[in-house]
C-alpha positions in Angstrom: 9.5 27.0 12.8 7.3 28.9 15.2 4.2 27.1 16.6 1.8 29.8 15.3 3.3 29.5 11.7 3.0 25.7 12.0 -0.6 25.9 13.0 -1.4 28.3 10.2 0.3 25.9 7.7 -1.8 23.0 9.0 -5.0 25.1 8.7 -4.1 26.2 5.1 -3.3 22.6 4.1 -6.6 21.3 5.5 -8.5 24.0 3.7 -6.8 23.2 0.4 -7.6 19.5 0.9 -11.3 20.2 1.5 -11.4 22.4 -1.6 -9.5 20.0 -3.9 -10.7 16.6 -2.6 -13.5 16.2 -5.2 -11.1 16.9 -8.0 -8.5 14.6 -6.7 -11.1 11.8 -6.2 -12.4 12.3 -9.7 -8.8 11.9 -11.1 -8.3 8.7 -9.0 -11.6 7.3 -10.2 -10.7 8.1 -13.8 -7.4 6.3 -13.4 -8.9 3.3 -11.8 -11.5 2.9 -14.5 -9.0 3.3 -17.4 -8.4 0.4 -19.7 -4.6 0.7 -19.3 -4.8 0.4 -15.5 -7.1 -2.6 -15.6 -4.8 -4.3 -18.1 -1.8 -3.9 -15.8 -3.6 -5.2 -12.8 -5.1 -8.2 -14.6 -1.7 -9.4 -15.9 -0.2 -9.9 -12.4 1.1 -13.4 -11.9 -0.5 -15.7 -9.4 1.8 -16.6 -6.6 2.4 -20.2 -6.0 2.5 -21.5 -2.4 5.9 -22.4 -1.0 6.0 -25.9 0.4 8.2 -26.1 3.5 9.5 -29.6 4.3 9.5 -30.3 8.0 12.7 -31.6 9.6 12.5 -35.2 10.6 12.2 -35.7 14.4 15.3 -37.8 14.6 17.4 -35.0 13.0 15.9 -32.4 15.2 16.7 -34.4 18.4 20.3 -35.1 17.3 21.0 -31.3 17.0 20.3 -30.8 20.7 23.2 -33.0 21.9 
């Protein structure tokens, strides 16, 4: 693609974003405040910590020989 065309495309994309940003943010806010979305988020399971057992020192030293 030619550099002038690429620059024009970037300018048009930026102009569209500036014009449509309030509408996009309103849609995002509406989705975040919906009951369905909050029900999905609140049902996530709590992760349990993974307990890692440490290798005994005598076993760790024996592997070096």
